[in-house]
PDB file of N, CA, C and O in Angstrom:
ATOM      1  N   MET A   1      -6.097 -21.442   8.773  1.00  0.00           N
ATOM      2  CA  MET A   1      -5.538 -20.236   8.055  1.00  0.00           C
ATOM      3  C   MET A   1      -5.290 -19.142   9.040  1.00  0.00           C
ATOM      4  O   MET A   1      -6.148 -18.869   9.880  1.00  0.00           O
ATOM      5  N   ASN A   2      -4.124 -18.486   8.971  1.00  0.00           N
ATOM      6  CA  ASN A   2      -3.812 -17.346   9.834  1.00  0.00           C
ATOM      7  C   ASN A   2      -4.498 -16.091   9.269  1.00  0.00           C
ATOM      8  O   ASN A   2      -4.291 -15.722   8.113  1.00  0.00           O
ATOM      9  N   THR A   3      -5.287 -15.470  10.080  1.00  0.00           N
ATOM     10  CA  THR A   3      -6.008 -14.254   9.570  1.00  0.00           C
ATOM     11  C   THR A   3      -5.590 -13.012  10.290  1.00  0.00           C
ATOM     12  O   THR A   3      -6.330 -12.029  10.264  1.00  0.00           O
ATOM     13  N   SER A   4      -4.404 -12.991  10.956  1.00  0.00           N
ATOM     14  CA  SER A   4      -3.921 -11.806  11.615  1.00  0.00           C
ATOM     15  C   SER A   4      -3.573 -10.807  10.603  1.00  0.00           C
ATOM     16  O   SER A   4      -3.358 -11.121   9.432  1.00  0.00           O
ATOM     17  N   THR A   5      -3.511  -9.520  11.075  1.00  0.00           N
ATOM     18  CA  THR A   5      -3.210  -8.414  10.174  1.00  0.00           C
ATOM     19  C   THR A   5      -1.819  -8.603   9.613  1.00  0.00           C
ATOM     20  O   THR A   5      -1.611  -8.421   8.413  1.00  0.00           O
ATOM     21  N   GLU A   6      -0.880  -8.957  10.432  1.00  0.00           N
ATOM     22  CA  GLU A   6       0.506  -9.171   9.983  1.00  0.00           C
ATOM     23  C   GLU A   6       0.597 -10.194   8.840  1.00  0.00           C
ATOM     24  O   GLU A   6       1.312 -10.007   7.855  1.00  0.00           O
ATOM     25  N   SER A   7      -0.148 -11.263   9.017  1.00  0.00           N
ATOM     26  CA  SER A   7      -0.196 -12.337   7.994  1.00  0.00           C
ATOM     27  C   SER A   7      -0.829 -11.828   6.659  1.00  0.00           C
ATOM     28  O   SER A   7      -0.348 -12.142   5.570  1.00  0.00           O
ATOM     29  N   LYS A   8      -1.904 -11.046   6.788  1.00  0.00           N
ATOM     30  CA  LYS A   8      -2.501 -10.459   5.600  1.00  0.00           C
ATOM     31  C   LYS A   8      -1.619  -9.470   4.831  1.00  0.00           C
ATOM     32  O   LYS A   8      -1.589  -9.427   3.601  1.00  0.00           O
ATOM     33  N   ASN A   9      -0.891  -8.666   5.653  1.00  0.00           N
ATOM     34  CA  ASN A   9       0.097  -7.793   5.043  1.00  0.00           C
ATOM     35  C   ASN A   9       1.164  -8.508   4.322  1.00  0.00           C
ATOM     36  O   ASN A   9       1.564  -8.065   3.246  1.00  0.00           O
ATOM     37  N   THR A  10       1.665  -9.604   4.848  1.00  0.00           N
ATOM     38  CA  THR A  10       2.725 -10.425   4.256  1.00  0.00           C
ATOM     39  C   THR A  10       2.257 -10.961   2.944  1.00  0.00           C
ATOM     40  O   THR A  10       2.979 -10.926   1.948  1.00  0.00           O
ATOM     41  N   ILE A  11       0.982 -11.486   2.939  1.00  0.00           N
ATOM     42  CA  ILE A  11       0.379 -11.997   1.716  1.00  0.00           C
ATOM     43  C   ILE A  11       0.231 -10.945   0.652  1.00  0.00           C
ATOM     44  O   ILE A  11       0.557 -11.158  -0.516  1.00  0.00           O
ATOM     45  N   LEU A  12      -0.279  -9.781   1.087  1.00  0.00           N
ATOM     46  CA  LEU A  12      -0.444  -8.660   0.125  1.00  0.00           C
ATOM     47  C   LEU A  12       0.855  -8.151  -0.446  1.00  0.00           C
ATOM     48  O   LEU A  12       0.956  -7.870  -1.640  1.00  0.00           O
ATOM     49  N   VAL A  13       1.867  -8.030   0.429  1.00  0.00           N
ATOM     50  CA  VAL A  13       3.214  -7.650  -0.034  1.00  0.00           C
ATOM     51  C   VAL A  13       3.730  -8.613  -1.004  1.00  0.00           C
ATOM     52  O   VAL A  13       4.228  -8.220  -2.059  1.00  0.00           O
ATOM     53  N   SER A  14       3.635  -9.923  -0.690  1.00  0.00           N
ATOM     54  CA  SER A  14       4.053 -10.958  -1.596  1.00  0.00           C
ATOM     55  C   SER A  14       3.389 -10.865  -2.977  1.00  0.00           C
ATOM     56  O   SER A  14       4.049 -11.021  -4.005  1.00  0.00           O
ATOM     57  N   THR A  15       2.091 -10.611  -2.985  1.00  0.00           N
ATOM     58  CA  THR A  15       1.375 -10.552  -4.219  1.00  0.00           C
ATOM     59  C   THR A  15       1.720  -9.253  -4.977  1.00  0.00           C
ATOM     60  O   THR A  15       1.826  -9.258  -6.204  1.00  0.00           O
ATOM     61  N   LEU A  16       1.885  -8.202  -4.275  1.00  0.00           N
ATOM     62  CA  LEU A  16       2.288  -6.885  -4.968  1.00  0.00           C
ATOM     63  C   LEU A  16       3.741  -7.080  -5.528  1.00  0.00           C
ATOM     64  O   LEU A  16       4.032  -6.625  -6.634  1.00  0.00           O
ATOM     65  N   SER A  17       4.624  -7.739  -4.781  1.00  0.00           N
ATOM     66  CA  SER A  17       5.933  -7.946  -5.286  1.00  0.00           C
ATOM     67  C   SER A  17       5.916  -8.732  -6.604  1.00  0.00           C
ATOM     68  O   SER A  17       6.701  -8.419  -7.499  1.00  0.00           O
ATOM     69  N   GLU A  18       5.080  -9.705  -6.748  1.00  0.00           N
ATOM     70  CA  GLU A  18       4.939 -10.428  -8.011  1.00  0.00           C
ATOM     71  C   GLU A  18       4.383  -9.535  -9.084  1.00  0.00           C
ATOM     72  O   GLU A  18       4.803  -9.631 -10.237  1.00  0.00           O
ATOM     73  N   ILE A  19       3.445  -8.662  -8.746  1.00  0.00           N
ATOM     74  CA  ILE A  19       2.806  -7.819  -9.807  1.00  0.00           C
ATOM     75  C   ILE A  19       3.805  -6.884 -10.270  1.00  0.00           C
ATOM     76  O   ILE A  19       4.035  -6.782 -11.475  1.00  0.00           O
ATOM     77  N   PHE A  20       4.480  -6.122  -9.318  1.00  0.00           N
ATOM     78  CA  PHE A  20       5.408  -5.054  -9.795  1.00  0.00           C
ATOM     79  C   PHE A  20       6.841  -5.496 -10.085  1.00  0.00           C
ATOM     80  O   PHE A  20       7.666  -4.712 -10.555  1.00  0.00           O
ATOM     81  N   ASP A  21       7.109  -6.719  -9.807  1.00  0.00           N
ATOM     82  CA  ASP A  21       8.419  -7.318 -10.098  1.00  0.00           C
ATOM     83  C   ASP A  21       9.548  -6.348  -9.750  1.00  0.00           C
ATOM     84  O   ASP A  21       9.791  -6.060  -8.578  1.00  0.00           O
ATOM     85  N   SER A  22      10.228  -5.852 -10.769  1.00  0.00           N
ATOM     86  CA  SER A  22      11.408  -5.002 -10.393  1.00  0.00           C
ATOM     87  C   SER A  22      11.099  -3.526 -10.628  1.00  0.00           C
ATOM     88  O   SER A  22      11.992  -2.690 -10.488  1.00  0.00           O
ATOM     89  N   SER A  23       9.879  -3.190 -10.975  1.00  0.00           N
ATOM     90  CA  SER A  23       9.500  -1.767 -11.275  1.00  0.00           C
ATOM     91  C   SER A  23       9.270  -0.980 -10.072  1.00  0.00           C
ATOM     92  O   SER A  23       9.173   0.243 -10.181  1.00  0.00           O
ATOM     93  N   MET A  24       9.169  -1.562  -8.907  1.00  0.00           N
ATOM     94  CA  MET A  24       8.956  -0.852  -7.628  1.00  0.00           C
ATOM     95  C   MET A  24       9.795  -1.557  -6.560  1.00  0.00           C
ATOM     96  O   MET A  24       9.843  -2.784  -6.484  1.00  0.00           O
ATOM     97  N   ASN A  25      10.455  -0.733  -5.738  1.00  0.00           N
ATOM     98  CA  ASN A  25      11.313  -1.382  -4.721  1.00  0.00           C
ATOM     99  C   ASN A  25      10.409  -1.852  -3.527  1.00  0.00           C
ATOM    100  O   ASN A  25       9.222  -1.531  -3.465  1.00  0.00           O
ATOM    101  N   LEU A  26      10.987  -2.578  -2.647  1.00  0.00           N
ATOM    102  CA  LEU A  26      10.304  -3.218  -1.531  1.00  0.00           C
ATOM    103  C   LEU A  26       9.712  -2.256  -0.535  1.00  0.00           C
ATOM    104  O   LEU A  26       8.634  -2.507   0.003  1.00  0.00           O
ATOM    105  N   ALA A  27      10.419  -1.122  -0.270  1.00  0.00           N
ATOM    106  CA  ALA A  27       9.839  -0.113   0.655  1.00  0.00           C
ATOM    107  C   ALA A  27       8.531   0.460   0.039  1.00  0.00           C
ATOM    108  O   ALA A  27       7.542   0.621   0.755  1.00  0.00           O
ATOM    109  N   ARG A  28       8.520   0.758  -1.248  1.00  0.00           N
ATOM    110  CA  ARG A  28       7.321   1.254  -1.804  1.00  0.00           C
ATOM    111  C   ARG A  28       6.180   0.202  -1.918  1.00  0.00           C
ATOM    112  O   ARG A  28       5.005   0.548  -1.801  1.00  0.00           O
ATOM    113  N   ILE A  29       6.537  -1.060  -2.144  1.00  0.00           N
ATOM    114  CA  ILE A  29       5.590  -2.127  -2.138  1.00  0.00           C
ATOM    115  C   ILE A  29       4.971  -2.273  -0.822  1.00  0.00           C
ATOM    116  O   ILE A  29       3.753  -2.439  -0.761  1.00  0.00           O
ATOM    117  N   LYS A  30       5.754  -2.224   0.342  1.00  0.00           N
ATOM    118  CA  LYS A  30       5.254  -2.311   1.598  1.00  0.00           C
ATOM    119  C   LYS A  30       4.280  -1.127   1.923  1.00  0.00           C
ATOM    120  O   LYS A  30       3.234  -1.320   2.543  1.00  0.00           O
ATOM    121  N   PHE A  31       4.665   0.091   1.481  1.00  0.00           N
ATOM    122  CA  PHE A  31       3.838   1.242   1.650  1.00  0.00           C
ATOM    123  C   PHE A  31       2.518   1.041   0.897  1.00  0.00           C
ATOM    124  O   PHE A  31       1.435   1.236   1.449  1.00  0.00           O
ATOM    125  N   PHE A  32       2.632   0.652  -0.359  1.00  0.00           N
ATOM    126  CA  PHE A  32       1.457   0.450  -1.199  1.00  0.00           C
ATOM    127  C   PHE A  32       0.503  -0.570  -0.552  1.00  0.00           C
ATOM    128  O   PHE A  32      -0.711  -0.389  -0.634  1.00  0.00           O
ATOM    129  N   GLY A  33       1.008  -1.623   0.080  1.00  0.00           N
ATOM    130  CA  GLY A  33       0.218  -2.649   0.789  1.00  0.00           C
ATOM    131  C   GLY A  33      -0.512  -1.946   1.974  1.00  0.00           C
ATOM    132  O   GLY A  33      -1.710  -2.157   2.160  1.00  0.00           O
ATOM    133  N   LEU A  34       0.188  -1.131   2.755  1.00  0.00           N
ATOM    134  CA  LEU A  34      -0.411  -0.378   3.854  1.00  0.00           C
ATOM    135  C   LEU A  34      -1.515   0.529   3.323  1.00  0.00           C
ATOM    136  O   LEU A  34      -2.605   0.621   3.888  1.00  0.00           O
ATOM    137  N   PHE A  35      -1.192   1.194   2.216  1.00  0.00           N
ATOM    138  CA  PHE A  35      -2.158   2.118   1.577  1.00  0.00           C
ATOM    139  C   PHE A  35      -3.474   1.436   1.147  1.00  0.00           C
ATOM    140  O   PHE A  35      -4.569   1.938   1.402  1.00  0.00           O
ATOM    141  N   ILE A  36      -3.322   0.282   0.492  1.00  0.00           N
ATOM    142  CA  ILE A  36      -4.497  -0.451   0.009  1.00  0.00           C
ATOM    143  C   ILE A  36      -5.281  -0.923   1.217  1.00  0.00           C
ATOM    144  O   ILE A  36      -6.505  -0.792   1.223  1.00  0.00           O
ATOM    145  N   THR A  37      -4.644  -1.460   2.231  1.00  0.00           N
ATOM    146  CA  THR A  37      -5.354  -1.970   3.413  1.00  0.00           C
ATOM    147  C   THR A  37      -6.074  -0.817   4.089  1.00  0.00           C
ATOM    148  O   THR A  37      -7.221  -1.000   4.499  1.00  0.00           O
ATOM    149  N   ALA A  38      -5.471   0.367   4.231  1.00  0.00           N
ATOM    150  CA  ALA A  38      -6.068   1.460   4.888  1.00  0.00           C
ATOM    151  C   ALA A  38      -7.252   2.001   4.045  1.00  0.00           C
ATOM    152  O   ALA A  38      -8.275   2.405   4.597  1.00  0.00           O
ATOM    153  N   LEU A  39      -7.101   2.003   2.732  1.00  0.00           N
ATOM    154  CA  LEU A  39      -8.234   2.423   1.841  1.00  0.00           C
ATOM    155  C   LEU A  39      -9.471   1.545   2.104  1.00  0.00           C
ATOM    156  O   LEU A  39     -10.582   2.053   2.259  1.00  0.00           O
ATOM    157  N   CYS A  40      -9.269   0.296   2.150  1.00  0.00           N
ATOM    158  CA  CYS A  40     -10.342  -0.650   2.463  1.00  0.00           C
ATOM    159  C   CYS A  40     -10.949  -0.432   3.795  1.00  0.00           C
ATOM    160  O   CYS A  40     -12.162  -0.570   3.958  1.00  0.00           O
ATOM    161  N   LYS A  41     -10.126  -0.087   4.776  1.00  0.00           N
ATOM    162  CA  LYS A  41     -10.570   0.085   6.123  1.00  0.00           C
ATOM    163  C   LYS A  41     -11.376   1.330   6.344  1.00  0.00           C
ATOM    164  O   LYS A  41     -12.448   1.295   6.948  1.00  0.00           O
ATOM    165  N   VAL A  42     -10.844   2.458   5.842  1.00  0.00           N
ATOM    166  CA  VAL A  42     -11.521   3.774   6.102  1.00  0.00           C
ATOM    167  C   VAL A  42     -12.523   4.108   4.991  1.00  0.00           C
ATOM    168  O   VAL A  42     -13.351   5.001   5.175  1.00  0.00           O
ATOM    169  N   GLN A  43     -12.475   3.453   3.904  1.00  0.00           N
ATOM    170  CA  GLN A  43     -13.462   3.625   2.716  1.00  0.00           C
ATOM    171  C   GLN A  43     -13.527   5.063   2.327  1.00  0.00           C
ATOM    172  O   GLN A  43     -14.631   5.571   2.133  1.00  0.00           O
ATOM    173  N   THR A  44     -12.459   5.745   2.201  1.00  0.00           N
ATOM    174  CA  THR A  44     -12.434   7.146   1.694  1.00  0.00           C
ATOM    175  C   THR A  44     -11.039   7.406   1.094  1.00  0.00           C
ATOM    176  O   THR A  44     -10.059   6.714   1.369  1.00  0.00           O
ATOM    177  N   VAL A  45     -11.025   8.438   0.270  1.00  0.00           N
ATOM    178  CA  VAL A  45      -9.715   8.832  -0.363  1.00  0.00           C
ATOM    179  C   VAL A  45      -9.021  10.045   0.308  1.00  0.00           C
ATOM    180  O   VAL A  45      -8.033  10.577  -0.198  1.00  0.00           O
ATOM    181  N   CYS A  46      -9.561  10.443   1.426  1.00  0.00           N
ATOM    182  CA  CYS A  46      -9.012  11.504   2.227  1.00  0.00           C
ATOM    183  C   CYS A  46      -7.701  11.026   2.836  1.00  0.00           C
ATOM    184  O   CYS A  46      -7.673  10.072   3.614  1.00  0.00           O
ATOM    185  N   PHE A  47      -6.575  11.731   2.457  1.00  0.00           N
ATOM    186  CA  PHE A  47      -5.247  11.249   2.921  1.00  0.00           C
ATOM    187  C   PHE A  47      -5.189  11.239   4.491  1.00  0.00           C
ATOM    188  O   PHE A  47      -4.640  10.306   5.078  1.00  0.00           O
ATOM    189  N   GLU A  48      -5.745  12.254   5.140  1.00  0.00           N
ATOM    190  CA  GLU A  48      -5.673  12.313   6.583  1.00  0.00           C
ATOM    191  C   GLU A  48      -6.358  11.069   7.221  1.00  0.00           C
ATOM    192  O   GLU A  48      -5.865  10.542   8.218  1.00  0.00           O
ATOM    193  N   LYS A  49      -7.414  10.637   6.682  1.00  0.00           N
ATOM    194  CA  LYS A  49      -8.241   9.517   7.183  1.00  0.00           C
ATOM    195  C   LYS A  49      -7.503   8.173   6.837  1.00  0.00           C
ATOM    196  O   LYS A  49      -7.493   7.233   7.632  1.00  0.00           O
ATOM    197  N   ILE A  50      -6.895   8.130   5.628  1.00  0.00           N
ATOM    198  CA  ILE A  50      -6.147   6.961   5.241  1.00  0.00           C
ATOM    199  C   ILE A  50      -4.944   6.737   6.170  1.00  0.00           C
ATOM    200  O   ILE A  50      -4.636   5.605   6.541  1.00  0.00           O
ATOM    201  N   ALA A  51      -4.260   7.853   6.544  1.00  0.00           N
ATOM    202  CA  ALA A  51      -3.107   7.817   7.412  1.00  0.00           C
ATOM    203  C   ALA A  51      -3.493   7.220   8.747  1.00  0.00           C
ATOM    204  O   ALA A  51      -2.682   6.521   9.354  1.00  0.00           O
ATOM    205  N   THR A  52      -4.734   7.475   9.242  1.00  0.00           N
ATOM    206  CA  THR A  52      -5.149   6.920  10.510  1.00  0.00           C
ATOM    207  C   THR A  52      -5.450   5.434  10.395  1.00  0.00           C
ATOM    208  O   THR A  52      -5.546   4.771  11.428  1.00  0.00           O
ATOM    209  N   GLY A  53      -5.603   4.870   9.200  1.00  0.00           N
ATOM    210  CA  GLY A  53      -5.888   3.490   9.000  1.00  0.00           C
ATOM    211  C   GLY A  53      -4.687   2.596   8.812  1.00  0.00           C
ATOM    212  O   GLY A  53      -4.831   1.376   8.732  1.00  0.00           O
ATOM    213  N   PHE A  54      -3.497   3.182   8.738  1.00  0.00           N
ATOM    214  CA  PHE A  54      -2.251   2.426   8.560  1.00  0.00           C
ATOM    215  C   PHE A  54      -2.098   1.491   9.814  1.00  0.00           C
ATOM    216  O   PHE A  54      -2.322   1.910  10.950  1.00  0.00           O
ATOM    217  N   ASP A  55      -1.721   0.260   9.558  1.00  0.00           N
ATOM    218  CA  ASP A  55      -1.514  -0.679  10.705  1.00  0.00           C
ATOM    219  C   ASP A  55       0.017  -0.661  11.059  1.00  0.00           C
ATOM    220  O   ASP A  55       0.744  -1.604  10.748  1.00  0.00           O
ATOM    221  N   ASN A  56       0.450   0.392  11.686  1.00  0.00           N
ATOM    222  CA  ASN A  56       1.803   0.461  12.126  1.00  0.00           C
ATOM    223  C   ASN A  56       1.917   1.264  13.345  1.00  0.00           C
ATOM    224  O   ASN A  56       0.905   1.801  13.794  1.00  0.00           O
ATOM    225  N   GLU A  57       3.059   1.400  13.930  1.00  0.00           N
ATOM    226  CA  GLU A  57       3.220   2.166  15.211  1.00  0.00           C
ATOM    227  C   GLU A  57       3.777   3.611  14.976  1.00  0.00           C
ATOM    228  O   GLU A  57       4.323   4.256  15.872  1.00  0.00           O
ATOM    229  N   VAL A  58       3.602   4.048  13.753  1.00  0.00           N
ATOM    230  CA  VAL A  58       4.059   5.428  13.385  1.00  0.00           C
ATOM    231  C   VAL A  58       3.005   6.450  13.668  1.00  0.00           C
ATOM    232  O   VAL A  58       1.817   6.141  13.577  1.00  0.00           O
ATOM    233  N   ARG A  59       3.393   7.682  14.016  1.00  0.00           N
ATOM    234  CA  ARG A  59       2.413   8.712  14.275  1.00  0.00           C
ATOM    235  C   ARG A  59       1.650   9.016  12.959  1.00  0.00           C
ATOM    236  O   ARG A  59       2.176   8.883  11.854  1.00  0.00           O
ATOM    237  N   VAL A  60       0.433   9.416  13.143  1.00  0.00           N
ATOM    238  CA  VAL A  60      -0.460   9.653  11.946  1.00  0.00           C
ATOM    239  C   VAL A  60       0.107  10.757  11.053  1.00  0.00           C
ATOM    240  O   VAL A  60       0.002  10.683   9.829  1.00  0.00           O
ATOM    241  N   ASP A  61       0.703  11.772  11.660  1.00  0.00           N
ATOM    242  CA  ASP A  61       1.236  12.887  10.795  1.00  0.00           C
ATOM    243  C   ASP A  61       2.455  12.395   9.965  1.00  0.00           C
ATOM    244  O   ASP A  61       2.721  12.884   8.867  1.00  0.00           O
ATOM    245  N   SER A  62       3.169  11.424  10.530  1.00  0.00           N
ATOM    246  CA  SER A  62       4.310  10.849   9.782  1.00  0.00           C
ATOM    247  C   SER A  62       3.678   9.981   8.585  1.00  0.00           C
ATOM    248  O   SER A  62       4.206  10.026   7.473  1.00  0.00           O
ATOM    249  N   SER A  63       2.638   9.257   8.805  1.00  0.00           N
ATOM    250  CA  SER A  63       1.976   8.501   7.837  1.00  0.00           C
ATOM    251  C   SER A  63       1.460   9.349   6.752  1.00  0.00           C
ATOM    252  O   SER A  63       1.577   9.031   5.568  1.00  0.00           O
ATOM    253  N   LEU A  64       0.872  10.462   7.166  1.00  0.00           N
ATOM    254  CA  LEU A  64       0.261  11.389   6.221  1.00  0.00           C
ATOM    255  C   LEU A  64       1.388  11.997   5.306  1.00  0.00           C
ATOM    256  O   LEU A  64       1.219  12.090   4.090  1.00  0.00           O
ATOM    257  N   ARG A  65       2.497  12.392   5.903  1.00  0.00           N
ATOM    258  CA  ARG A  65       3.603  12.916   5.103  1.00  0.00           C
ATOM    259  C   ARG A  65       4.142  11.796   4.132  1.00  0.00           C
ATOM    260  O   ARG A  65       4.531  12.103   3.005  1.00  0.00           O
ATOM    261  N   ARG A  66       4.160  10.620   4.538  1.00  0.00           N
ATOM    262  CA  ARG A  66       4.611   9.503   3.695  1.00  0.00           C
ATOM    263  C   ARG A  66       3.686   9.360   2.465  1.00  0.00           C
ATOM    264  O   ARG A  66       4.134   9.141   1.339  1.00  0.00           O
ATOM    265  N   ILE A  67       2.398   9.493   2.736  1.00  0.00           N
ATOM    266  CA  ILE A  67       1.385   9.356   1.634  1.00  0.00           C
ATOM    267  C   ILE A  67       1.611  10.566   0.677  1.00  0.00           C
ATOM    268  O   ILE A  67       1.655  10.391  -0.540  1.00  0.00           O
ATOM    269  N   GLN A  68       1.746  11.735   1.218  1.00  0.00           N
ATOM    270  CA  GLN A  68       1.923  12.935   0.376  1.00  0.00           C
ATOM    271  C   GLN A  68       3.201  12.852  -0.481  1.00  0.00           C
ATOM    272  O   GLN A  68       3.198  13.243  -1.649  1.00  0.00           O
ATOM    273  N   ARG A  69       4.314  12.329   0.125  1.00  0.00           N
ATOM    274  CA  ARG A  69       5.513  12.218  -0.713  1.00  0.00           C
ATOM    275  C   ARG A  69       5.368  11.168  -1.799  1.00  0.00           C
ATOM    276  O   ARG A  69       5.822  11.395  -2.921  1.00  0.00           O
ATOM    277  N   PHE A  70       4.740  10.003  -1.506  1.00  0.00           N
ATOM    278  CA  PHE A  70       4.535   8.982  -2.472  1.00  0.00           C
ATOM    279  C   PHE A  70       3.681   9.513  -3.621  1.00  0.00           C
ATOM    280  O   PHE A  70       4.002   9.273  -4.785  1.00  0.00           O
ATOM    281  N   MET A  71       2.596  10.232  -3.312  1.00  0.00           N
ATOM    282  CA  MET A  71       1.710  10.711  -4.366  1.00  0.00           C
ATOM    283  C   MET A  71       2.368  11.789  -5.187  1.00  0.00           C
ATOM    284  O   MET A  71       2.104  11.871  -6.387  1.00  0.00           O
ATOM    285  N   SER A  72       3.226  12.635  -4.601  1.00  0.00           N
ATOM    286  CA  SER A  72       3.792  13.724  -5.373  1.00  0.00           C
ATOM    287  C   SER A  72       5.030  13.269  -6.085  1.00  0.00           C
ATOM    288  O   SER A  72       5.377  13.891  -7.089  1.00  0.00           O
ATOM    289  N   GLU A  73       5.759  12.202  -5.648  1.00  0.00           N
ATOM    290  CA  GLU A  73       7.086  11.936  -6.261  1.00  0.00           C
ATOM    291  C   GLU A  73       7.061  10.691  -7.094  1.00  0.00           C
ATOM    292  O   GLU A  73       7.906  10.576  -7.982  1.00  0.00           O
ATOM    293  N   TYR A  74       6.139   9.710  -6.887  1.00  0.00           N
ATOM    294  CA  TYR A  74       6.215   8.463  -7.551  1.00  0.00           C
ATOM    295  C   TYR A  74       5.168   8.393  -8.649  1.00  0.00           C
ATOM    296  O   TYR A  74       3.977   8.645  -8.462  1.00  0.00           O
ATOM    297  N   LEU A  75       5.703   8.032  -9.810  1.00  0.00           N
ATOM    298  CA  LEU A  75       4.777   7.725 -11.001  1.00  0.00           C
ATOM    299  C   LEU A  75       4.450   6.241 -11.045  1.00  0.00           C
ATOM    300  O   LEU A  75       5.315   5.444 -11.408  1.00  0.00           O
ATOM    301  N   LEU A  76       3.235   5.840 -10.689  1.00  0.00           N
ATOM    302  CA  LEU A  76       2.804   4.450 -10.665  1.00  0.00           C
ATOM    303  C   LEU A  76       2.709   3.945 -12.053  1.00  0.00           C
ATOM    304  O   LEU A  76       1.975   4.523 -12.855  1.00  0.00           O
ATOM    305  N   ASP A  77       3.442   2.845 -12.410  1.00  0.00           N
ATOM    306  CA  ASP A  77       3.303   2.164 -13.651  1.00  0.00           C
ATOM    307  C   ASP A  77       2.065   1.319 -13.664  1.00  0.00           C
ATOM    308  O   ASP A  77       2.020   0.296 -12.981  1.00  0.00           O
ATOM    309  N   ILE A  78       1.079   1.692 -14.395  1.00  0.00           N
ATOM    310  CA  ILE A  78      -0.210   0.977 -14.366  1.00  0.00           C
ATOM    311  C   ILE A  78      -0.232  -0.298 -15.191  1.00  0.00           C
ATOM    312  O   ILE A  78      -1.162  -1.094 -15.059  1.00  0.00           O
ATOM    313  N   ASN A  79       0.790  -0.519 -16.057  1.00  0.00           N
ATOM    314  CA  ASN A  79       0.797  -1.762 -16.819  1.00  0.00           C
ATOM    315  C   ASN A  79       0.831  -3.034 -16.025  1.00  0.00           C
ATOM    316  O   ASN A  79       0.060  -3.948 -16.316  1.00  0.00           O
ATOM    317  N   PRO A  80       1.727  -3.144 -14.989  1.00  0.00           N
ATOM    318  CA  PRO A  80       1.696  -4.371 -14.194  1.00  0.00           C
ATOM    319  C   PRO A  80       0.348  -4.597 -13.545  1.00  0.00           C
ATOM    320  O   PRO A  80      -0.096  -5.743 -13.470  1.00  0.00           O
ATOM    321  N   VAL A  81      -0.308  -3.589 -13.085  1.00  0.00           N
ATOM    322  CA  VAL A  81      -1.627  -3.714 -12.428  1.00  0.00           C
ATOM    323  C   VAL A  81      -2.649  -4.217 -13.486  1.00  0.00           C
ATOM    324  O   VAL A  81      -3.425  -5.127 -13.195  1.00  0.00           O
ATOM    325  N   ALA A  82      -2.654  -3.645 -14.678  1.00  0.00           N
ATOM    326  CA  ALA A  82      -3.570  -4.086 -15.677  1.00  0.00           C
ATOM    327  C   ALA A  82      -3.316  -5.517 -16.088  1.00  0.00           C
ATOM    328  O   ALA A  82      -4.266  -6.278 -16.272  1.00  0.00           O
ATOM    329  N   ARG A  83      -2.067  -5.903 -16.238  1.00  0.00           N
ATOM    330  CA  ARG A  83      -1.738  -7.255 -16.618  1.00  0.00           C
ATOM    331  C   ARG A  83      -2.203  -8.259 -15.532  1.00  0.00           C
ATOM    332  O   ARG A  83      -2.661  -9.352 -15.864  1.00  0.00           O
ATOM    333  N   SER A  84      -2.092  -7.910 -14.307  1.00  0.00           N
ATOM    334  CA  SER A  84      -2.463  -8.674 -13.143  1.00  0.00           C
ATOM    335  C   SER A  84      -4.004  -8.820 -13.150  1.00  0.00           C
ATOM    336  O   SER A  84      -4.522  -9.910 -12.904  1.00  0.00           O
ATOM    337  N   VAL A  85      -4.700  -7.765 -13.421  1.00  0.00           N
ATOM    338  CA  VAL A  85      -6.190  -7.818 -13.437  1.00  0.00           C
ATOM    339  C   VAL A  85      -6.685  -8.773 -14.544  1.00  0.00           C
ATOM    340  O   VAL A  85      -7.584  -9.591 -14.350  1.00  0.00           O
ATOM    341  N   LEU A  86      -6.036  -8.617 -15.719  1.00  0.00           N
ATOM    342  CA  LEU A  86      -6.470  -9.357 -16.829  1.00  0.00           C
ATOM    343  C   LEU A  86      -6.154 -10.874 -16.730  1.00  0.00           C
ATOM    344  O   LEU A  86      -6.778 -11.722 -17.368  1.00  0.00           O
ATOM    345  N   ARG A  87      -5.156 -11.141 -15.897  1.00  0.00           N
ATOM    346  CA  ARG A  87      -4.814 -12.616 -15.640  1.00  0.00           C
ATOM    347  C   ARG A  87      -5.876 -13.187 -14.803  1.00  0.00           C
ATOM    348  O   ARG A  87      -5.824 -14.369 -14.461  1.00  0.00           O
TER     349      ARG A  87
END
């Protein structure tokens, strides 16, 4: 089994795509995958620290701004998440 970070992100994005179906576009799904992975890695909800946990080649301040934009502009539909958990 491939345990590289890239492989794990691909699996996570695939799973999130199934969960959110057409209610979230692919760019947001990929961001959400990075966000979940970073949350697990840094084990805090501080946006600055989460931004440092992103597995990409982007500057930390750019990742921080991306997190801030997502949180301020996107209303996450919790229904697909709840259905997935119940399954």
